[in-house]
C-alpha positions as a Markdown table, in Angstrom:
| # | Residue | x | y | z |
|---|---|---|---|---|
| 1 | Met | -9.5 | -27.6 | 4.1 |
| 2 | Thr | -6.9 | -30.1 | 5.7 |
| 3 | Ser | -4.8 | -29.0 | 8.7 |
| 4 | Thr | -1.9 | -28.4 | 6.2 |
| 5 | Glu | -3.8 | -26.0 | 4.0 |
| 6 | Lys | -3.6 | -22.3 | 4.5 |
| 7 | Pro | -6.6 | -20.0 | 4.3 |
| 8 | Gln | -6.6 | -18.2 | 0.9 |
| 9 | Thr | -6.0 | -14.5 | 0.8 |
| 10 | Pro | -9.4 | -12.7 | 0.8 |
| 11 | Phe | -10.0 | -9.8 | -1.6 |
| 12 | Ile | -11.4 | -6.5 | -0.7 |
| 13 | Thr | -14.0 | -5.0 | -3.4 |
| 14 | Leu | -13.0 | -1.1 | -4.3 |
| 15 | Asn | -15.6 | 1.4 | -5.1 |
| 16 | Asp | -15.0 | 0.9 | -8.7 |
| 17 | Gly | -15.9 | -2.9 | -8.5 |
| 18 | Asn | -12.3 | -4.2 | -8.9 |
| 19 | Lys | -11.1 | -6.7 | -6.2 |
| 20 | Ile | -7.8 | -6.1 | -4.6 |
| 21 | Pro | -5.9 | -8.8 | -2.4 |
| 22 | Ala | -6.2 | -7.8 | 1.1 |
| 23 | Val | -2.7 | -8.5 | 1.9 |
| 24 | Gly | 0.1 | -7.3 | -0.5 |
| 25 | Phe | 4.0 | -7.2 | -0.5 |
| 26 | Gly | 5.6 | -4.0 | -0.2 |
| 27 | Thr | 9.0 | -3.0 | -1.6 |
| 28 | Phe | 9.8 | 0.4 | 0.0 |
| 29 | Gln | 13.6 | 0.6 | 0.7 |
| 30 | Ile | 14.4 | -2.6 | -1.1 |
| 31 | Pro | 17.4 | -1.8 | -3.3 |
| 32 | Asn | 17.4 | -2.2 | -7.0 |
| 33 | Asp | 20.6 | -4.2 | -7.1 |
| 34 | Gly | 18.8 | -7.6 | -7.4 |
| 35 | Ser | 17.3 | -7.5 | -4.0 |
| 36 | Thr | 14.1 | -6.6 | -5.2 |
| 37 | Tyr | 13.7 | -9.1 | -7.7 |
| 38 | Thr | 14.8 | -11.9 | -5.1 |
| 39 | Ala | 12.4 | -10.6 | -2.6 |
| 40 | Val | 9.4 | -10.3 | -5.1 |
| 41 | Arg | 9.9 | -13.8 | -6.4 |
| 42 | Glu | 10.1 | -15.1 | -3.0 |
| 43 | Ala | 6.9 | -13.4 | -2.3 |
| 44 | Leu | 5.0 | -14.6 | -5.4 |
| 45 | Ser | 6.2 | -18.1 | -4.3 |
| 46 | Ala | 5.0 | -17.8 | -0.8 |
| 47 | Gly | 1.4 | -17.0 | -2.3 |
| 48 | Tyr | 1.4 | -13.2 | -2.6 |
| 49 | Arg | -0.6 | -11.7 | -5.5 |
| 50 | His | -0.4 | -8.1 | -4.6 |
| 51 | Leu | 2.9 | -6.2 | -5.1 |
| 52 | Asp | 3.3 | -2.3 | -4.1 |
| 53 | Thr | 5.9 | -0.4 | -5.6 |
| 54 | Ala | 6.6 | 3.4 | -6.8 |
| 55 | Val | 8.7 | 5.2 | -9.3 |
| 56 | Ala | 10.3 | 7.0 | -6.3 |
| 57 | Tyr | 11.4 | 3.5 | -4.9 |
| 58 | Phe | 13.6 | 3.1 | -7.9 |
| 59 | Asn | 13.0 | -0.7 | -8.2 |
| 60 | Glu | 9.8 | -0.8 | -10.6 |
| 61 | Ala | 12.0 | -2.7 | -13.3 |
| 62 | Glu | 13.0 | -5.3 | -10.8 |
| 63 | Val | 9.4 | -5.8 | -9.8 |
| 64 | Gly | 8.0 | -6.0 | -13.3 |
| 65 | Lys | 10.7 | -8.5 | -14.3 |
| 66 | Ala | 9.9 | -10.6 | -11.3 |
| 67 | Val | 6.2 | -10.6 | -12.4 |
| 68 | Arg | 7.2 | -11.6 | -15.8 |
| 69 | Asp | 9.5 | -14.4 | -14.8 |
| 70 | Ser | 7.2 | -15.9 | -12.3 |
| 71 | Gly | 5.1 | -17.9 | -14.8 |
| 72 | Ile | 2.0 | -16.7 | -13.0 |
| 73 | Pro | -0.9 | -15.2 | -15.3 |
| 74 | Arg | -0.6 | -11.4 | -15.3 |
| 75 | Asp | -4.3 | -11.2 | -14.4 |
| 76 | Gln | -3.6 | -13.1 | -11.3 |
| 77 | Ile | -1.0 | -10.5 | -9.8 |
| 78 | Trp | -2.3 | -7.1 | -8.6 |
| 79 | Val | 0.5 | -4.6 | -9.4 |
| 80 | Thr | 0.5 | -1.1 | -7.8 |
| 81 | Ser | 2.9 | 1.9 | -8.5 |
| 82 | Lys | 2.8 | 5.8 | -7.8 |
| 83 | Leu | 3.4 | 9.1 | -9.5 |
| 84 | Trp | 6.1 | 11.1 | -7.9 |
| 85 | Leu | 5.1 | 14.7 | -7.4 |
| 86 | Gln | 8.0 | 15.9 | -9.6 |
| 87 | Asp | 5.9 | 14.7 | -12.4 |
| 88 | Phe | 2.4 | 16.3 | -11.3 |
| 89 | Gly | 0.7 | 18.0 | -13.9 |
| 90 | Tyr | -1.4 | 16.8 | -16.6 |
| 91 | Glu | 1.3 | 16.6 | -19.4 |
| 92 | Ala | 4.2 | 15.4 | -17.1 |
| 93 | Ala | 1.8 | 12.9 | -15.3 |
| 94 | Thr | 0.6 | 11.5 | -18.9 |
| 95 | Lys | 4.4 | 10.8 | -19.8 |
| 96 | Ala | 5.4 | 9.5 | -16.5 |
| 97 | Ile | 2.5 | 7.0 | -16.6 |
| 98 | Asp | 3.8 | 5.5 | -19.8 |
| 99 | Thr | 7.7 | 5.5 | -18.4 |
| 100 | Ser | 6.3 | 3.4 | -15.4 |
| 101 | Leu | 4.8 | 0.9 | -17.5 |
| 102 | Lys | 7.7 | 0.8 | -19.9 |
| 103 | Lys | 10.2 | 0.2 | -16.8 |
| 104 | Leu | 7.8 | -2.7 | -15.4 |
| 105 | Gly | 7.5 | -4.1 | -18.7 |
| 106 | Leu | 3.6 | -4.5 | -18.3 |
| 107 | Asp | 0.6 | -3.4 | -20.5 |
| 108 | Tyr | -1.4 | -2.0 | -17.4 |
| 109 | Leu | -1.2 | -1.4 | -13.8 |
| 110 | Asp | -3.8 | -2.7 | -11.4 |
| 111 | Leu | -3.6 | 0.5 | -9.2 |
| 112 | Tyr | -1.8 | 3.9 | -9.8 |
| 113 | Leu | -1.5 | 6.4 | -6.9 |
| 114 | Ile | -0.8 | 10.0 | -6.4 |
| 115 | His | 2.2 | 9.6 | -4.1 |
| 116 | Gln | 2.5 | 12.7 | -2.5 |
| 117 | Pro | -0.4 | 15.1 | -2.7 |
| 118 | Tyr | 1.3 | 18.7 | -3.3 |
| 119 | Gly | 1.2 | 21.1 | -6.3 |
| 120 | Asp | -0.9 | 20.4 | -9.5 |
| 121 | Val | -2.7 | 17.2 | -8.1 |
| 122 | Pro | -5.8 | 18.0 | -10.3 |
| 123 | Gly | -3.6 | 17.8 | -13.3 |
| 124 | Ala | -2.3 | 14.7 | -12.5 |
| 125 | Trp | -5.5 | 13.2 | -11.6 |
| 126 | Lys | -7.0 | 14.1 | -14.9 |
| 127 | Ala | -4.2 | 12.2 | -16.6 |
| 128 | Met | -4.8 | 9.2 | -14.4 |
| 129 | Glu | -8.4 | 9.2 | -15.4 |
| 130 | Glu | -7.9 | 9.3 | -19.1 |
| 131 | Ala | -5.1 | 6.4 | -18.6 |
| 132 | Arg | -7.8 | 4.4 | -16.9 |
| 133 | Asp | -10.2 | 4.9 | -19.4 |
| 134 | Ala | -7.3 | 4.0 | -22.0 |
| 135 | Gly | -6.8 | 0.8 | -20.2 |
| 136 | Lys | -3.2 | 1.6 | -19.0 |
| 137 | Leu | -4.7 | 1.8 | -15.3 |
| 138 | Arg | -7.5 | -0.3 | -13.7 |
| 139 | Ser | -8.0 | 1.6 | -10.5 |
| 140 | Ile | -6.4 | 5.0 | -9.3 |
| 141 | Gly | -6.1 | 6.4 | -6.0 |
| 142 | Val | -4.2 | 8.7 | -3.8 |
| 143 | Ser | -1.7 | 8.6 | -0.9 |
| 144 | Asn | -0.7 | 10.5 | 2.3 |
| 145 | Met | -3.8 | 12.4 | 2.2 |
| 146 | Thr | -4.9 | 14.0 | 5.5 |
| 147 | Pro | -8.5 | 14.9 | 6.0 |
| 148 | Lys | -7.2 | 18.7 | 5.2 |
| 149 | Ile | -5.7 | 17.6 | 1.9 |
| 150 | Trp | -8.4 | 15.3 | 0.9 |
| 151 | Asn | -10.8 | 18.2 | 1.3 |
| 152 | Glu | -8.7 | 20.5 | -0.6 |
| 153 | Phe | -8.3 | 18.5 | -3.9 |
| 154 | Val | -10.9 | 15.6 | -4.0 |
| 155 | Pro | -13.8 | 17.9 | -4.8 |
| 156 | Gln | -11.8 | 19.1 | -7.7 |
| 157 | Phe | -11.9 | 15.2 | -9.2 |
| 158 | Asp | -14.4 | 14.2 | -11.5 |
| 159 | Thr | -13.9 | 10.7 | -10.0 |
| 160 | Val | -13.3 | 9.6 | -6.4 |
| 161 | Pro | -10.3 | 7.7 | -5.7 |
| 162 | Ser | -10.6 | 4.0 | -5.0 |
| 163 | Val | -8.0 | 3.7 | -2.3 |
| 164 | Asn | -5.9 | 6.3 | 0.1 |
| 165 | Gln | -2.7 | 4.9 | 1.2 |
| 166 | Val | -1.5 | 6.5 | 4.5 |
| 167 | Glu | 0.4 | 5.6 | 7.7 |
| 168 | Phe | -1.6 | 3.3 | 9.7 |
| 169 | Asn | -0.9 | 1.1 | 12.7 |
| 170 | Pro | -2.2 | 0.4 | 16.1 |
| 171 | Tyr | -0.5 | 3.4 | 17.4 |
| 172 | Phe | -1.8 | 5.8 | 14.5 |
| 173 | Gln | -5.4 | 4.4 | 13.6 |
| 174 | Gln | -6.5 | 7.3 | 11.3 |
| 175 | Lys | -10.0 | 7.4 | 12.9 |
| 176 | Gln | -11.0 | 10.8 | 11.4 |
| 177 | Leu | -9.6 | 10.1 | 8.0 |
| 178 | Arg | -11.4 | 6.6 | 8.0 |
| 179 | Ser | -14.8 | 8.3 | 8.8 |
| 180 | Leu | -14.1 | 10.6 | 5.9 |
| 181 | Leu | -13.2 | 7.7 | 3.7 |
| 182 | Asp | -16.2 | 5.6 | 4.6 |
| 183 | Glu | -18.6 | 8.2 | 3.3 |
| 184 | Lys | -17.3 | 7.2 | -0.5 |
| 185 | Asn | -16.6 | 3.7 | 0.3 |
| 186 | Val | -12.8 | 4.5 | -0.1 |
| 187 | Lys | -10.3 | 1.9 | 1.2 |
| 188 | Leu | -7.6 | 2.6 | 3.4 |
| 189 | Glu | -4.3 | 1.0 | 2.5 |
| 190 | Ala | -1.9 | 0.9 | 5.4 |
| 191 | Trp | 1.9 | 1.7 | 5.0 |
| 192 | Ala | 4.1 | 1.0 | 8.1 |
| 193 | Pro | 1.5 | -1.4 | 9.1 |
| 194 | Leu | 4.0 | -2.8 | 11.8 |
| 195 | Gly | 5.2 | 0.6 | 12.8 |
| 196 | Gln | 8.3 | 0.4 | 10.8 |
| 197 | Gly | 9.9 | -1.8 | 13.6 |
| 198 | Asp | 8.8 | 0.3 | 16.5 |
| 199 | Ala | 10.1 | -1.7 | 19.3 |
| 200 | Ser | 7.6 | -0.3 | 21.8 |
| 201 | Leu | 4.5 | -1.3 | 19.4 |
| 202 | Leu | 5.8 | -4.7 | 19.0 |
| 203 | Gln | 6.5 | -5.1 | 22.9 |
| 204 | Glu | 2.9 | -3.9 | 23.9 |
| 205 | Pro | 1.5 | -6.6 | 26.4 |
| 206 | Val | -1.6 | -7.0 | 24.6 |
| 207 | Phe | 0.3 | -8.2 | 21.4 |
| 208 | Glu | 2.5 | -10.6 | 23.4 |
| 209 | Arg | -0.4 | -12.1 | 25.2 |
| 210 | Leu | -2.5 | -12.7 | 22.1 |
| 211 | Ser | 0.7 | -14.0 | 20.4 |
| 212 | Lys | 0.7 | -16.6 | 22.9 |
| 213 | Lys | -3.1 | -17.3 | 22.9 |
| 214 | Tyr | -3.3 | -18.0 | 19.0 |
| 215 | Gly | 0.1 | -19.3 | 18.4 |
| 216 | Lys | 1.1 | -16.4 | 16.1 |
| 217 | Asp | 4.1 | -13.8 | 16.3 |
| 218 | Val | 3.3 | -10.3 | 17.1 |
| 219 | Gly | 3.6 | -9.1 | 13.7 |
| 220 | Gln | 0.8 | -11.6 | 12.7 |
| 221 | Val | -1.5 | -10.3 | 15.5 |
| 222 | Ile | -1.0 | -6.6 | 14.4 |
| 223 | Leu | -1.8 | -7.6 | 10.7 |
| 224 | Arg | -4.7 | -9.4 | 11.5 |
| 225 | Phe | -6.1 | -6.6 | 13.7 |
| 226 | Glu | -5.6 | -4.1 | 10.8 |
| 227 | Asn | -7.2 | -6.5 | 8.4 |
| 228 | Gln | -10.3 | -7.0 | 10.7 |
| 229 | Glu | -10.5 | -3.1 | 10.8 |
| 230 | Gly | -10.7 | -3.1 | 6.9 |
| 231 | Ala | -7.3 | -1.9 | 6.0 |
| 232 | Ile | -5.4 | -3.3 | 2.9 |
| 233 | Val | -1.9 | -4.1 | 4.3 |
| 234 | Phe | 1.4 | -4.8 | 2.6 |
| 235 | Pro | 4.2 | -5.6 | 5.0 |
| 236 | Lys | 7.8 | -5.6 | 3.7 |
| 237 | Ser | 10.5 | -7.8 | 4.3 |
| 238 | Thr | 13.6 | -9.6 | 2.6 |
| 239 | His | 13.6 | -12.5 | 4.9 |
| 240 | Lys | 12.0 | -15.7 | 3.6 |
| 241 | Asn | 10.5 | -16.7 | 6.9 |
| 242 | Arg | 9.1 | -13.3 | 7.6 |
| 243 | Ile | 7.6 | -13.0 | 4.1 |
| 244 | Val | 5.7 | -16.4 | 4.6 |
| 245 | Ser | 4.5 | -15.4 | 8.0 |
| 246 | Asn | 3.2 | -12.0 | 7.2 |
| 247 | Leu | 0.8 | -13.6 | 4.8 |
| 248 | Asp | -0.4 | -16.5 | 7.2 |
| 249 | Ile | -2.9 | -14.4 | 9.2 |
| 250 | Phe | -6.2 | -15.9 | 8.1 |
| 251 | Asp | -6.5 | -19.0 | 10.3 |
| 252 | Phe | -7.5 | -17.1 | 13.3 |
| 253 | Glu | -9.7 | -14.3 | 14.3 |
| 254 | Leu | -9.7 | -11.7 | 17.3 |
| 255 | Thr | -12.5 | -11.1 | 19.3 |
| 256 | Glu | -14.5 | -7.7 | 19.7 |
| 257 | Pro | -13.2 | -7.2 | 23.2 |
| 258 | Glu | -9.5 | -8.0 | 21.8 |
| 259 | Leu | -9.9 | -5.7 | 18.8 |
| 260 | Gln | -11.3 | -2.9 | 21.4 |
| 261 | Glu | -8.3 | -3.3 | 23.6 |
| 262 | Ile | -6.0 | -2.7 | 20.6 |
| 263 | Arg | -8.1 | 0.2 | 19.5 |
| 264 | Ala | -7.2 | 1.7 | 22.8 |
| 265 | Leu | -3.4 | 1.7 | 21.8 |
| 266 | Asp | -4.2 | 4.6 | 19.5 |
| 267 | Lys | -2.0 | 7.7 | 19.9 |
| 268 | Gly | -3.8 | 9.9 | 17.2 |
| 269 | His | -0.6 | 10.7 | 15.3 |
| 270 | Gly | 2.2 | 9.0 | 13.5 |
| 271 | Arg | 6.0 | 9.6 | 12.4 |
| 272 | His | 4.8 | 11.5 | 9.2 |
| 273 | Asp | 2.6 | 14.8 | 9.0 |
| 274 | Pro | 1.7 | 15.7 | 5.5 |
| 275 | Asp | 0.1 | 18.5 | 6.7 |
| 276 | Ala | 3.5 | 19.9 | 8.4 |
| 277 | Pro | 4.9 | 23.2 | 6.5 |
| 278 | Gly | 7.8 | 22.3 | 4.1 |
| 279 | Val | 7.0 | 18.7 | 3.6 |
| 280 | Lys | 6.6 | 19.3 | -0.4 |
| 281 | Glu | 9.9 | 20.9 | -0.6 |
| 282 | Ser | 11.8 | 18.3 | 1.5 |
| 283 | Leu | 10.2 | 15.4 | -0.4 |
| 284 | Leu | 11.2 | 17.1 | -3.8 |
| 285 | Ala | 14.9 | 17.6 | -2.4 |
| 286 | Ala | 14.8 | 14.0 | -1.6 |
| 287 | Phe | 14.4 | 11.9 | -4.9 |
| 288 | Asp | 14.8 | 12.8 | -8.4 |
| 289 | Val | 13.2 | 10.4 | -10.3 |
| 290 | His | 14.8 | 11.5 | -13.7 |
| 291 | Ala | 18.1 | 11.3 | -12.5 |
| 292 | Gly | 20.4 | 9.9 | -15.4 |
| 293 | Glu | 17.8 | 10.3 | -18.1 |
């Protein structure tokens, strides 16, 4: 490798044998006014081959169009979407999967997730298993499952999820959950890997020091920590320089003492508590994925 070449993004093997790029591009809160299309095209041009969207992001169509217009072979781009709890239950989920594929303009999804684990989760999971068996989905997983929620629902599933996508960053390292997931080789995917811009996290002295040592910005140091901890990350940005830099984390490696120093920042909780009362009701009130149909 020459000095101008960047290391390739590594893959992580899931418990179903599929290989997912370790770093992806998140599209949460990017509007569907052309901004998502532009950002995804920028990400693909920068070298990303893993995109994360959801029906509740209302931008699946722009993600799919960017994939189709990129000229990159479909089998080289990993695309994730998610089932909103409004469509939980076997029949509703079966229909919703086809609707997402139609919006995306794709024949299959590489990963499909239970977005918020409330209500008829087992019925939705059964529909996802059947869609996987039919070739519409390659891998299936869950999101926002705490240990309590995991133990409530997953024992009812015929197959174990491939991933659990949860809030994860140096302030909330999900140690109890990771121990549970490791038992079944379930990979953790990190949303809010940079703490959703938490200034106190970004200004932690350890990150400023390591940033200077390795010639990287603070965000790159944090993402590299998460990668070395085994998490799949997909930071979001609409700024070209940030899109590029968030992928450029594989030309340095944190030492074990440095990892231990960052592990000590864990506060044991995050901004979102899926176990809190009323979460299901507030989420259902927040989004209507069928508005305008």
